[in-house]
N, C-alpha and C positions, 0 to 999 in steps of 0.2 A: 218293725226289727229295723235297726240302725245299722247301714253299711258302714264299716271304718276303713279308710286306707291305711294300710299297717306301714306306709312309708312316711306319709304326711301327718298321721294320727288325726285325719279330719273325717267328718261325718259328710260323706259322698252321696247318700242316698237313704231315703227312708222308706219302707216297705209296710202298707198299711195290713192290720190283722183284725179279725173278727173279735175285740175284746182285748183288754189288759193283758199284756202277754206275761206268762209266768216262769216259762223256761224255753230254750231255744237249743235246737240239737241240728248236727248234721248226719244225713244217713251214711253208713259205712262205705258206701261206694264214692262218695263225697259230690254225689251230683244234686242232692236237694236238701233245703235246710227246712227243719220242721218245727213250729210252734204252737203252744198249748196257751189257751185262756181259762182261767178260773172262771170270772165273770161271764163270758161270752161263751163257755161250755163248746168250745171251738178248736179243732185242729187245724193250722194253716200250713199248706205245703209249698214251698217256694223251689222253682228251678235256679239252681246256683247260678248257671252262665247268664240267664236274662234278668235274673233278679226280680221275677215277678211271681206272684201267687199262681198257682197252676190247679189246685184243687182246695176244697175245705170240707170238713166232716164235723157236725154239731151232735154232741151227745147230751144224755139228760142230767149228766153230772158235771162239775168243773174240772178241767184237765190240769193233772198234777204231773210228776216226772215221767218221763218216756224212754224206751229202749227199742232195739231193733232185731229182728232176725233176717238173715239173708237166704237168697236163693245160690244153688252151686255156682251160678256165673257171678256171684256178689252182688247183685242187685237186690233191693229190699224187698223182702216177703211179707213181714208182718212189722205194726208197732204195737208194741205192749204199753198200755196207758194205764197209770194210776189215776184214781177219780176221787173228787172230794167225798168224804165220810162213807167210803167204801174199802173195807178189808179185804183187798185183793189187787184186780186188774182185768183192763178190757183187752182184747185183741182185735185188731184192726187189720184187713188185707190191704196192702198197698195198691194191688192192682184194679181192684173194684171198687176200692175207698169206702169200704163197708165194715161195721163191726161185726165180727163172725162168732165170739164168744166173751164169756165173762167168768173169771174164775176166782172164787174166794179163796183167801187164805185158810189153813186149817184152822179149827178150833183152839181155843186158847188150852195149854197144857194144864192137867189136873193140879191144883195146889198154887196156880199164879194168880195174880191179881190184874185184870184190865188196866191198862194206864191211859188215861185221856189227857193229853198234854199238849196243846197247841198243834201247829203243823197239819198232820192228818193221819187217818186212821191207818193208812199204807203209804210211805213217803219215802222214795228211794229205791232204784232198780237197777241192774246191769247184766249184759250177757257176756260171758266168757270169750276169750279171743279166739278159741277154736269153735265158736256158735253153738256150743251143744248143752249150754247150761244158762238158765235165766234164775240171777238172784233176786230174790224181793224182800223188801222191810215191811215188819208190819209193826207199827207203833202201839197199837193196841194190845198185841202181845209180847211185846219186847222180845222179839225174835227174828232171826235172818232164815227164810226158806230158799231152798234150791229145786227148780223145776227143770225136767229134760226138755229139749228141743228135739224135735218138732212135736212130741206128744203132750207135752206140757202135763206130765204127771210129777207128783212130790217126790223128790230124792232125799229128803232131809229137813231138819229144821235145828238151828243151833239158838239156845239162849243167849241173848246178848244185855247189853244195859239197858235201862228204861228210856222207852220212846224212842228208838232209832229211828234217824232223820235223813239220812244219807248213807250212800254205800259206795265205795270205790275198789277196782280190782287191780292187782299186780298184772303186768303184761302177759305173763304165763298162764295167768288164768288159774293159778292155784290158791290163790290167798284173798279174802275180803277184809277191807277195813271200814267198819262200821260206825258212824258218828251217834253218838248215845245222848241225845238233848238233854234229858232230863237225870243223866248219871254223870254228867261232864266227863266223859270218857270216850274213848275209842276202844271198840272190841275187835281183835285180829281172829279170824274165823279161818281154818283150814275147808276149804270148799270139798275136797273129797271126802273126808270123814264127817263134814259139818260140825265141828266141834270148836267151841272158842278156845284158843290157845293162849290168849294175853288180853288183859284189859288195862289200857294205856290211859292215865289222867291227863287231861289235855287242857283244862281250865273251862271258864264258864259258857254253858249252853251251845256245845259245838252243833254247826247245822250244816255243814258242808265241808268235803273234803274231796281232794283228788290226788292220783299217782303221777308223780313227775319222774322222767326217767333222763339221768345224765349221761353225756357222751363218754 
């Protein structure tokens, strides 16, 4: 991971990770940087102040997108981890540095056809601003699922475009925008009802999206 000085736009430090880095995140409390490697199958956790790795965890599958659950004091409780070729996610306990469970997404709905389109079986996830809901893409199922936090029970699922590859949430946690790589569209999903309310054509193979807030 490269550290960039935002004033000078210079690379001031490079931090080694175990394997080529796929994604990098900052924990909700801002204290740690967390990266994942597909090839290395390893999560690297870095102290933000010292800019040095403090722990690693190697799993049996490549590390894909991640999201976080917090404790009441705002510290990190769990890392939710999507894995190569697994239609679901793992749960890693931040305090013990161990995987504590692995949850498969629901079976594909009757009448739907599984989609295998690059990316990964399950790619893209996010936690609502109130910390109560985890949303998870299933590329295979062409669906977005909602799980309750902390019990991780399925709250519902929304059919979206083919091969959803990323998801971003509005700051109020009410709406998800899902990038559908094989449909050239973005699905708008109401999280409370878990229904697609709109599908927006956006151009060729949308892979990533993010919510911007204007002052």
